[in-house]
C-alpha positions as CSV (number, residue, x, y, z in Angstrom):
1,M,36.5,-1.7,-1.7
2,G,33.7,-1.9,1.0
3,R,31.9,1.3,0.0
4,D,28.2,1.8,-0.4
5,P,27.3,1.6,-4.1
6,A,25.3,4.8,-3.8
7,W,28.4,6.9,-4.6
8,L,28.8,5.1,-7.9
9,T,25.1,5.4,-8.8
10,G,25.1,9.1,-7.8
11,G,28.2,9.8,-9.9
12,A,26.7,8.0,-12.9
13,L,23.4,9.9,-12.6
14,A,25.2,13.2,-12.2
15,S,27.3,12.5,-15.3
16,T,24.1,11.6,-17.2
17,I,21.6,14.3,-16.2
18,G,23.8,16.9,-14.5
19,L,24.5,17.9,-10.9
20,R,21.5,20.0,-10.1
21,P,18.9,17.4,-11.3
22,T,20.8,14.7,-9.4
23,L,20.6,16.8,-6.2
24,W,16.8,17.2,-6.8
25,V,16.5,13.4,-7.2
26,D,18.4,12.9,-4.0
27,A,16.2,15.5,-2.1
28,I,13.0,13.9,-3.3
29,G,14.2,10.4,-2.6
30,G,15.4,11.4,0.9
31,S,12.1,13.0,1.7
32,L,10.2,9.9,0.8
33,S,12.5,7.5,2.6
34,F,10.1,7.2,5.6
35,L,7.3,5.6,3.5
36,P,8.4,2.0,3.7
37,L,8.4,2.2,7.5
38,L,5.1,4.1,7.6
39,L,3.4,1.5,5.4
40,S,5.0,-1.5,7.2
41,P,3.4,-3.5,10.1
42,V,6.0,-1.9,12.5
43,R,3.4,0.7,13.4
44,S,1.1,-1.9,14.8
45,I,3.6,-3.2,17.3
46,G,2.4,-2.5,20.8
47,P,4.4,-1.3,23.8
48,M,7.3,-3.5,24.8
49,E,6.0,-4.1,28.3
50,D,2.9,-5.8,27.0
51,G,4.9,-8.1,24.8
52,V,7.3,-9.0,27.6
53,R,4.4,-9.8,30.0
54,Q,2.5,-11.8,27.3
55,H,5.5,-14.0,26.4
56,S,7.2,-14.3,29.8
57,P,7.1,-17.8,31.4
58,M,6.9,-16.1,34.8
59,T,3.9,-14.3,36.0
60,A,4.3,-11.4,38.4
61,E,1.9,-11.4,41.3
62,E,0.3,-8.1,42.0
63,P,1.1,-6.7,45.5
64,D,-1.6,-6.6,48.1
65,A,-3.1,-3.2,48.6
């Protein structure tokens, strides 16, 4: 089968409450889908260069000016 179970859930919801309310539920759910990422610790991750320098076993020497 290999399909996402959302099609089954959406079909069941549309059969239960109707098509238009199901589309509203989908629109509201889709517009709130960013909240888990916004509230997660991902926002506090610094730039990649800092992390690479911090965890790198080799230290780069600064060129002479």
